[in-house]
N, C-alpha and C positions, 0 to 999 in steps of 0.2 A: 462591301456590296450589300450586306444585310441592312446596315444603317440607311444606305441610300434608297433601298427598295421599300423602306417603311415610310418614305416621304413622298407624297403626291407631287409629281413633276420631275422627279429624279429617277434615273435608271441605274440599277446595279451594273448593267452592261457598259455604261459610261466609265464607271470605276475600273472595270476589267480592261477596258480599252486603254485608259490612262496608265494603268500599272503594267501593261505589256503582256497580259495573260489572255487576251480575248480569243485569239484564234486557237490557242491550246484548249481553252474551255469549250469552245464549240466542237472541235474535233474529238475531245475526250467524251463529251456527252453522246456524240454520235456512235461511239463504240458500244453503247448499251443496246443490245439487240441479238439477233440470231448468231452473229459472229462471236459474241461473248460465250455462248454455249459451246461453240466449236473450240474456242480457245481452252475452255475448262475441260472438255473431253480429251484434248490433246496433251495438256500439261498440268491439269489440276489447278489448285488455287494459286500457286506461284505464277503460272503463265496468265491466268485470268486477271490477277492483280496488275501485271504488266500491261495486258491488253486494255484494261479499263483505265490505266494511268492513275491508280488509286493513291500513289504517293503525292500526286498533285490534287486530286479531287477531295480526298478525305479531309485534309486540313482546311481547304477552301470551304467545303460544305459545313464543317464544324463551326467555322467563324461566322458564316452566314446565319446558321441556325441560332447560335448563341446571341448574335447581335440583334436578330429580328425579335427575339423574345425579350431581350433586356432593353432594347431601345424603344419598343412599342409605347411604353408608358411615357417616356421622355418626349417622344415625337408628338404624341397626342397633346401633351401639355404645351409644348412649344407652338404647335399649330393653333391652339385655342388662344393662348395668351401673348405670344410673340411671333406671329406669322411673318412679319416683315423681316425680322432678324434671321429667321430660319431660311426664308426665300432668298435673302441677300447672300448668305453664305453659299448656298447651292447655285445661285445665279453666277457668282464669280467662278465657282468650280466648273460648271458646265461650259461657260464662255471660254475659259482657258483651255478646256478639253477640246473644244472645236478648233482652236488655234493649233494645238499640239498635233491632233490627228489629221489635220487637213493639209499637211505638208505633202506636196506632190511627189509621188514616186517617179522613178526614171522612165517608166513606160506610160506616164500620164498623157492623154490626148485631149483635144478640145471637146470631143464628143462625150467625155466623162462629165461634162457639165450637165448632161441630161439626167443621169441617175442622181446627181447632186440636187437638181431641181425636183426630181421625183420624190426624194426623201423629204425635202422641205414641204411639198404639198401633202404628202401622206401624214407627216407629223402634225400638220395643221388641221387636216380634215378627219383624221382617225377618231379623236375624242367625240366628235359630233355624231358618229355612227354608233357609239357604244350604248346609248339609251335603248336602241332597238333590241338589245339582248333581253331587257326586262319584259319584252312582249312575248317571250317564249312560253310564259304562263307558269309552268311547273317550277316551283322554287328550287327543287333539287337539281333540275336540268340547268337552271340559271347559274347555280353555284358551279357546276361542272364546266359549263361553257366559259364562265367568268374566270375560272382557274386556268383553263387552257389559254385564254387570251392574255391574262396577266403574266403567266410564266413565259409566254412567247415574247411579250414586251420586255421582260427581264433580260432576254438575250439581245435586244436591240438597244444600242447606245442612243440615248436621247429620248426614248419612248418609255415613259414611266408606267409600270404595271399598277402601281398604287393609284396614279391619276386615272388610268382607264377604269380601275375598280370604282373610283369615286364617280366617274361619269356614268357607270353602270348602276350606281346606287348600292354597291356592295361593299364599299370600303369600311364603313362603320360596322357592318355585320361581320365581316371577316376579321377585323382587328379585335372586336369584342369577343369573337369566338376563340381567337388565339389567346387573348389575355385570360379568358375564362376557361380555357382548355376544354372546349366543347368538341368531344371526339367525333360526334356525328357530322358536324359541320366541317371539321378539319379533314375527315375522311373524304367527303364529297368534293371539297375544294382540292384535296390532294390528288384525287383521280383525274380531275381536269388538268391539274398541273403536269402530271405524268404524260398525259396524252399530248399536250402542247409542247412539252419539253422535248420528247423524243421525235415527234414529227417535225417541228420547226428547226431543231438542231441539224437534222439531216438536210433540209433545204439550204440552210445557211452554210453548212460545210461544203455542199456541192457548189454553191455560188462562189465561195472563197477559193475553191480549187480551180474552177474553170473561168471565172471572171473576177479575179482578185481585186484589181484596181477599181473597176466599176462598182463592185460591191462595197469597197471601202468608201468611195465617194457617196454612195447611197446612204451609208451609215453616218457620214459627216452631215449630210442633209438632215437626217433625223435629229442629230445633236443640235444643230443650229435652229431647226424648227421648234425645238422644245423650249427655247429661251423665253418666249413670251409668257409661258405658263408659270415661270419663276419670277417674273418682274415683281418687285416688292410693293410697288404702289399701283394698285389696280382696283377697279370696282366691278362687282358682278352686275351685269345688265340683262342677262337672259338665263333662265333656268327652268327646269321642270321638276315635278314631284314624282318620286319613285313609287312603287306599289305599296310601300310601308310609310309613305308620307315624307320620306327623306328628300332633301333638296339636292338635285343633280345639276351642277354648273354646266352651262353650255357656252357662254360668251362673256368676255370681260372687256371693260374699257381701261386702257392703260394711261396713267396719269403721271405728271411730274410730282416730285415730293411736295412742292408748294400747293399744287392743285389738289393733291390727295388730302393734305391737312385742311384746306379750305372747304372741300366737299364733305369730308367725313367728320371733321372736328376732332380727329385723332392726331397725335403727334406723328410726324413723318420719320423721326429718329434718323435723320440724314447721316450724321457722323457715324453712328453705330452701324447702320446698314452699309455705308461705304467701307468702313473698316472691315466688316465681315466679307464683303464682296472681294476686297483685296486679299484677305486671308485665304478665301477659297481658291482664288486664282494662284496665289503664291504656293499653296499646297500642291496643286496640279503641276506647276512648273518645276517644283522641287522634285516631285516623283519622276517627271520626265527627265530631268537632269540626272537623277540617280540611275535611271535605266540606261541612259546613254553612257554614263561613266562605267557601268558594268560591262559594256562591250556590245557590239551590234548583234552578236549571236546568242547572248545569254538567255534571252527570253523566247527564242524560237522554239516552237513545239517539238520539232524533230530532234533538236539537240537535248532538250530536257528529257524526252523519252529515252534517247540513247544513253544519257547519263544514268537513268534509273534502271535500264534493262540490259546494258552491255551492248555489244555490237549488233546493230539492227539487221534484220533480214531484208532480203531484196524488196519485199512489198513495203516495208517501212521506209526504205530509201526513196522509193517512187512516191509514197505518200508525202514525205517531207518535201521532196522536190516540187510537187504540185502546189503544196501550201505556200 
């Protein structure tokens, strides 16, 4: 998830979806709040750790943190020197993800096409709204709002927080701040991330409990709608300059490999890109196969919580049933 979130156009939420931990991630993040204080008062640190599902979250967050810092240099280099290869790999990964998660559940109805279409439209139109954030004026406020939006996108499969940062003109600023360990910038951005994380996770958790299939179809729409952003052969046709003179992409023209080579004079790298598209797709299908082989209940949130904490209380049973 950390590696994916460092790439504009790719969402860590997509990785969570493919690996079967998405719903547990959303419900676990939602547990941070007043109820955590109640759990601590009742049972101290042991009950608090169970309430927050720390046996799941701590390894996950450690991996995201380490990957984000270690991959930042590699991603910047690949985006500058080999953007087609990088986009090709993640195009295959996201395309296969859409196939894997779009399998219709038993309660699927024809009207679930509506949230699917809504996800497609939002994924297409959301980046064009992001430059409005730069008009807030105050650079500190822009960082906080950008963090809240970017972290909310992290929770949405198919919506890239990095790409939204790019369209807000904040991607270079944030990545340089992380690489240079700028504590002031990281603190402001982190405050925004906390606001977005806790607010948006509660909304998603409620939607998954009360409108599960419709919400999943909305998320599939987001995933499919993100594919054009990752097309390896494209030309920037519309952009605007941010407050610091940085280029903010607004629209692309999508080309064939031959058309790309003729227009830009650069090699299309068709064989290499195709191989990486297939590699990305194969990775997703392999993970999906491994999850199915582990059993249909292995990755369900309520079963993982029960395994970590023993026999669940009645409230946990109700929560798992709703999920």
